[in-house]
MDTraj code that builds the backbone (N, CA, C; nanometers):
import mdtraj as md
import numpy as np

residues = "MET ASP ASN ARG ILE SER GLU ILE ARG ARG GLN ILE ARG ALA LEU ARG VAL SER MET LEU GLU ALA GLU ALA ILE MET ARG GLU GLN LEU ASN ARG ASP GLU ASP CYS ALA PHE VAL ALA GLY ASP LEU LEU LYS MET ARG LEU VAL MET SER ARG LEU VAL GLU GLU ARG GLY VAL LEU GLY ASP ARG GLU PRO ILE ILE VAL HIS ALA SER VAL ALA PRO ARG ARG ARG ALA THR ALA PRO VAL SER ILE ARG PRO GLY ARG PRO ALA LEU VAL ALA SER GLU ALA ARG ALA".split()
xyz = np.array([
    [3.5742, 2.1021, -29.4242],
    [3.4704, 2.0456, -29.3401],
    [3.5156, 2.0418, -29.1941],
    [3.6438, 2.0134, -29.1682],
    [3.6929, 2.0102, -29.0309],
    [3.6835, 2.1469, -28.9648],
    [3.7040, 2.2527, -29.0447],
    [3.6904, 2.3875, -28.9895],
    [3.5477, 2.4148, -28.9460],
    [3.4510, 2.3677, -29.0242],
    [3.3100, 2.3882, -28.9892],
    [3.2754, 2.3101, -28.8628],
    [3.3267, 2.1885, -28.8484],
    [3.3015, 2.1091, -28.7274],
    [3.3615, 2.1785, -28.6064],
    [3.4825, 2.2290, -28.6191],
    [3.5469, 2.3003, -28.5085],
    [3.4677, 2.4247, -28.4702],
    [3.4178, 2.4944, -28.5691],
    [3.3380, 2.6141, -28.5434],
    [3.2079, 2.5786, -28.4706],
    [3.1433, 2.4718, -28.5140],
    [3.0188, 2.4280, -28.4494],
    [3.0462, 2.3870, -28.3052],
    [3.1537, 2.3124, -28.2830],
    [3.1882, 2.2695, -28.1466],
    [3.2142, 2.3905, -28.0571],
    [3.2816, 2.4925, -28.1089],
    [3.3095, 2.6143, -28.0327],
    [3.1786, 2.6873, -27.9998],
    [3.0877, 2.6927, -28.0966],
    [2.9588, 2.7571, -28.0738],
    [2.8765, 2.6809, -27.9697],
    [2.8815, 2.5487, -27.9752],
    [2.8066, 2.4679, -27.8786],
    [2.8612, 2.4895, -27.7381],
    [2.9941, 2.4919, -27.7243],
    [3.0533, 2.5176, -27.5922],
    [3.0076, 2.6517, -27.5364],
    [3.0159, 2.7552, -27.6180],
    [2.9764, 2.8892, -27.5735],
    [2.8272, 2.8943, -27.5402],
    [2.7476, 2.8271, -27.6210],
    [2.6034, 2.8258, -27.5981],
    [2.5688, 2.7521, -27.4696],
    [2.6375, 2.6434, -27.4398],
    [2.6126, 2.5702, -27.3154],
    [2.6416, 2.6568, -27.1932],
    [2.7522, 2.7296, -27.1978],
    [2.7863, 2.8184, -27.0859],
    [2.6794, 2.9267, -27.0715],
    [2.6366, 2.9841, -27.1828],
    [2.5320, 3.0869, -27.1792],
    [2.4015, 3.0306, -27.1236],
    [2.3697, 2.9066, -27.1607],
    [2.2465, 2.8448, -27.1110],
    [2.2546, 2.8204, -26.9607],
    [2.3707, 2.7767, -26.9116],
    [2.3866, 2.7559, -26.7681],
    [2.3724, 2.8870, -26.6915],
    [2.4292, 2.9932, -26.7461],
    [2.4171, 3.1243, -26.6818],
    [2.2725, 3.1725, -26.6826],
    [2.2029, 3.1526, -26.7942],
    [2.0624, 3.1930, -26.8032],
    [1.9769, 3.1137, -26.7047],
    [2.0050, 2.9841, -26.6905],
    [1.9300, 2.9024, -26.5947],
    [1.9538, 2.9505, -26.4522],
    [2.0775, 2.9883, -26.4214],
    [2.1086, 3.0384, -26.2873],
    [2.0346, 3.1700, -26.2612],
    [2.0323, 3.2579, -26.3600],
    [1.9603, 3.3848, -26.3455],
    [1.8112, 3.3596, -26.3271],
    [1.7579, 3.2657, -26.4048],
    [1.6155, 3.2349, -26.3949],
    [1.5808, 3.1774, -26.2571],
    [1.6674, 3.0893, -26.2047],
    [1.6434, 3.0343, -26.0713],
    [1.6444, 3.1440, -25.9655],
    [1.7383, 3.2382, -25.9779],
    [1.7427, 3.3493, -25.8828],
    [1.6156, 3.4325, -25.8904],
    [1.5687, 3.4593, -26.0113],
    [1.4455, 3.5360, -26.0271],
    [1.3264, 3.4618, -25.9682],
    [1.3211, 3.3312, -25.9886],
    [1.2116, 3.2525, -25.9314],
    [1.2173, 3.2533, -25.7794],
    [1.3372, 3.2435, -25.7237],
    [1.3511, 3.2459, -25.5783],
    [1.3069, 3.3791, -25.5193],
    [1.3234, 3.4883, -25.5958],
    [1.2799, 3.6206, -25.5504],
    [1.1361, 3.6493, -25.5910],
    [1.0701, 3.5512, -25.6508],
    [0.9319, 3.5616, -25.6963],
    [0.9155, 3.6741, -25.7986],
    [1.0128, 3.6844, -25.8918],
    [1.0094, 3.7838, -25.9984],
    [0.9684, 3.7173, -26.1293],
    [0.9326, 3.7995, -26.2254],
    [0.8952, 3.7509, -26.3575],
    [1.0211, 3.7091, -26.4333],
    [1.0247, 3.5877, -26.4835],
    [1.1419, 3.5376, -26.5554],
    [1.1078, 3.5023, -26.7001],
    [1.0009, 3.5596, -26.7525],
    [0.9556, 3.5263, -26.8883],
    [1.0592, 3.5628, -26.9938],
    [1.1270, 3.6772, -26.9765],
    [1.2255, 3.7202, -27.0754],
    [1.3416, 3.6216, -27.0826],
    [1.3941, 3.5827, -26.9665],
    [1.5070, 3.4891, -26.9621],
    [1.4632, 3.3519, -27.0120],
    [1.3418, 3.3102, -26.9764],
    [1.2909, 3.1809, -27.0229],
    [1.2768, 3.1794, -27.1744],
    [1.2308, 3.2910, -27.2326],
    [1.2207, 3.2997, -27.3781],
    [1.3572, 3.2909, -27.4448],
    [1.4556, 3.3591, -27.3849],
    [1.5915, 3.3507, -27.4382],
    [1.6461, 3.2089, -27.4288],
    [1.6162, 3.1419, -27.3192],
    [1.6627, 3.0046, -27.3004],
    [1.6017, 2.9122, -27.4059],
    [1.4748, 2.9324, -27.4380],
    [1.4110, 2.8520, -27.5425],
    [1.4748, 2.8784, -27.6794],
    [1.5090, 3.0037, -27.7061],
    [1.5761, 3.0354, -27.8323],
    [1.7133, 2.9677, -27.8375],
    [1.7837, 2.9686, -27.7249],
    [1.9148, 2.9036, -27.7208],
    [1.9021, 2.7542, -27.7449],
    [1.7974, 2.6926, -27.6914],
    [1.7753, 2.5493, -27.7144],
    [1.7482, 2.5197, -27.8606],
    [1.6751, 2.6091, -27.9263],
    [1.6473, 2.5920, -28.0689],
    [1.7771, 2.5989, -28.1492],
    [1.8602, 2.6970, -28.1184],
    [1.9891, 2.7099, -28.1868],
    [2.0754, 2.5877, -28.1586],
    [2.0761, 2.5418, -28.0333],
    [2.1562, 2.4257, -27.9951],
    [2.1120, 2.3024, -28.0733],
    [1.9821, 2.2814, -28.0849],
    [1.9343, 2.1617, -28.1558],
    [1.9745, 2.1659, -28.3032],
    [1.9715, 2.2844, -28.3631],
    [2.0127, 2.2944, -28.5036],
    [2.1623, 2.2720, -28.5194],
    [2.2419, 2.3229, -28.4248],
    [2.3867, 2.3006, -28.4311],
    [2.4201, 2.1523, -28.4143],
    [2.3532, 2.0866, -28.3216],
    [2.3772, 1.9445, -28.2981],
    [2.3368, 1.8629, -28.4204],
    [2.2259, 1.9010, -28.4818],
    [2.1809, 1.8312, -28.6029],
    [2.2831, 1.8475, -28.7154],
    [2.3317, 1.9702, -28.7350],
    [2.4310, 1.9946, -28.8401],
    [2.5612, 1.9206, -28.8098],
    [2.5990, 1.9179, -28.6840],
    [2.7200, 1.8466, -28.6418],
    [2.7079, 1.6981, -28.6723],
    [2.5906, 1.6408, -28.6469],
    [2.5681, 1.4999, -28.6768],
    [2.5732, 1.4700, -28.8249],
    [2.5191, 1.5604, -28.9052],
    [2.5219, 1.5427, -29.0506],
    [2.6659, 1.5433, -29.1015],
    [2.7506, 1.6258, -29.0390],
    [2.8909, 1.6325, -29.0796],
    [2.9727, 1.5135, -29.0294],
    [2.9129, 1.4303, -28.9430],
    [2.9784, 1.3083, -28.8985],
    [3.0544, 1.3182, -28.7679],
    [3.0366, 1.4250, -28.6923],
    [3.1062, 1.4412, -28.5646],
    [3.0230, 1.3787, -28.4537],
    [3.0776, 1.2782, -28.3880],
    [3.0064, 1.2076, -28.2807],
    [3.0794, 1.2172, -28.1463],
    [3.1897, 1.2912, -28.1405],
    [3.2694, 1.3031, -28.0175],
    [3.1954, 1.3883, -27.9155],
    [3.2026, 1.3535, -27.7874],
    [3.1392, 1.4370, -27.6843],
    [3.2124, 1.5700, -27.6710],
    [3.1384, 1.6719, -27.6338],
    [3.1952, 1.8047, -27.6127],
    [3.1940, 1.8313, -27.4634],
    [3.3121, 1.8539, -27.4060],
    [3.3243, 1.8773, -27.2625],
    [3.3286, 2.0271, -27.2377],
    [3.2462, 2.0714, -27.1438],
    [3.2394, 2.2133, -27.1111],
    [3.2766, 2.2311, -26.9653],
    [3.3719, 2.3187, -26.9399],
    [3.4091, 2.3543, -26.8030],
    [3.3534, 2.4927, -26.7765],
    [3.2391, 2.4984, -26.7121],
    [3.1734, 2.6265, -26.6886],
    [3.2148, 2.6818, -26.5530],
    [3.2150, 2.8120, -26.5431],
    [3.2467, 2.8760, -26.4158],
    [3.1228, 2.8874, -26.3283],
    [3.0097, 2.8445, -26.3804],
    [2.8848, 2.8489, -26.3060],
    [2.8824, 2.7328, -26.2083],
    [2.8395, 2.7592, -26.0862],
    [2.8339, 2.6548, -25.9843],
    [2.7330, 2.5481, -26.0251],
    [2.7651, 2.4208, -26.0007],
    [2.6707, 2.3142, -26.0360],
    [2.5465, 2.3203, -25.9488],
    [2.4430, 2.2607, -25.9982],
    [2.3180, 2.2571, -25.9222],
    [2.3351, 2.1780, -25.7946],
    [2.2679, 2.2257, -25.6923],
    [2.2687, 2.1496, -25.5673],
    [2.1588, 2.0455, -25.5743],
    [2.1884, 1.9305, -25.5199],
    [2.0864, 1.8259, -25.5173],
    [1.9803, 1.8619, -25.4143],
    [1.8593, 1.8269, -25.4455],
    [1.7509, 1.8492, -25.3508],
    [1.7724, 1.7595, -25.2305],
    [1.7494, 1.8138, -25.1138],
    [1.7674, 1.7339, -24.9937],
    [1.6564, 1.6303, -24.9850],
    [1.6932, 1.5143, -24.9380],
    [1.5964, 1.4063, -24.9238],
    [1.5010, 1.4401, -24.8101],
    [1.3746, 1.4107, -24.8274],
    [1.2799, 1.4397, -24.7198],
    [1.3126, 1.3563, -24.5961],
    [1.2984, 1.4180, -24.4829],
    [1.3261, 1.3500, -24.3574],
    [1.2094, 1.2576, -24.3277],
    [1.2408, 1.1317, -24.3040],
    [1.1334, 1.0384, -24.2725],
    [1.1174, 1.0319, -24.1210],
    [0.9946, 1.0366, -24.0796],
    [0.9637, 1.0317, -23.9367],
    [0.9107, 0.8934, -23.9062],
    [0.9814, 0.8272, -23.8146],
    [0.9408, 0.6929, -23.7777],
    [0.8164, 0.7000, -23.6911],
    [0.7141, 0.6236, -23.7268],
    [0.5917, 0.6288, -23.6458],
    [0.6180, 0.5737, -23.5058],
    [0.5686, 0.6447, -23.4092],
    [0.5854, 0.6024, -23.2700],
    [0.4655, 0.5220, -23.2239],
    [0.4578, 0.5043, -23.0963],
    [0.3432, 0.4317, -23.0412],
    [0.2208, 0.5206, -23.0508],
    [0.1090, 0.4626, -23.0873],
    [-0.0117, 0.5447, -23.0934],
    [-0.0508, 0.5923, -22.9533],
    [-0.0940, 0.7150, -22.9464],
    [-0.1360, 0.7722, -22.8176],
    [-0.2704, 0.7149, -22.7777],
    [-0.2881, 0.6996, -22.6499],
    [-0.4168, 0.6502, -22.6008],
    [-0.5179, 0.7618, -22.6043],
    [-0.6346, 0.7292, -22.6488],
    [-0.7436, 0.8242, -22.6489],
    [-0.8175, 0.8071, -22.5180],
    [-0.8733, 0.9117, -22.4670],
    [-0.9381, 0.9102, -22.3351],
    [-1.0424, 0.7983, -22.3241],
    [-1.1183, 0.7738, -22.4302],
    [-1.2232, 0.6705, -22.4225],
    [-1.1601, 0.5314, -22.4146],
    [-1.0430, 0.5111, -22.4747],
    [-0.9750, 0.3806, -22.4705],
    [-0.9084, 0.3586, -22.3354],
    [-0.8681, 0.4632, -22.2716],
    [-0.7980, 0.4535, -22.1431],
    [-0.8919, 0.4031, -22.0353],
    [-1.0212, 0.4354, -22.0428],
    [-1.1180, 0.3934, -21.9421],
    [-1.1538, 0.2459, -21.9546],
    [-1.1452, 0.1908, -22.0688],
    [-1.1923, 0.0545, -22.0922],
    [-1.1065, -0.0493, -22.0295],
])
top = md.Topology()
chain = top.add_chain()
for i, resn in enumerate(residues, 1):
    res = top.add_residue(resn, chain, resSeq=i)
    for name in ("N", "CA", "C"):
        top.add_atom(name, md.element.get_by_symbol(name[0]), res)
traj = md.Trajectory(xyz[None], top)
């Protein structure tokens, strides 16, 4: 049983790296305004396999976290929107005469 758990953990690590690479490829395709349906379909298949592996791992009693060191660059955080402080309202010509 320990061999099966080790095998599942190895498969999960490899699958996570593959998923990160697929996500990076998909983001690049989206940025170039290209069709990413093929990569998205593969990513969904990988998620299905991952969920089954995690389920089997849980049934076997393995609850330890799996740490993955991927060579893929981490996602950049979205920049916070710049807030513009409201200034003094401009005078309208009709208000200036009054």
